[in-house]
N, C-alpha and C positions, 0 to 999 in steps of 0.2 A: 293032699290038703294043699291050699293055694294059702301063703302066709301074705303077700304084698304082691301088687301090680305094680311096676315103673313103665311109665313111657319112653319111648328110646330115648328121647333127650334127658330121660333121669337114669340112665344105664349106669352110668359111674355111680350114681348114688346107690343102687340095686346092687352092685359089686361090694359097695362099702360094706353096706347093711347085711351081707353075706359074709363078708369077711370076718365082721365083730362078733360072728356067731350067735345072733339073737333071733335068727330064723326060725320057725318053728314047724316049716312044712316048705316048700315049693316057693321061689321068688323068680317070680314070671317079667320078661321086660317085651311089651306090647311094639310090634313093628309098625302097623296103620294105628 
């Protein structure tokens, strides 16, 4: 299950989101 998708430019936000422990599934960073 994918929790959230972040654009490559938002990778830092994605890591912060993951670090807060709020993700219920996978956190994806899109390259394209």
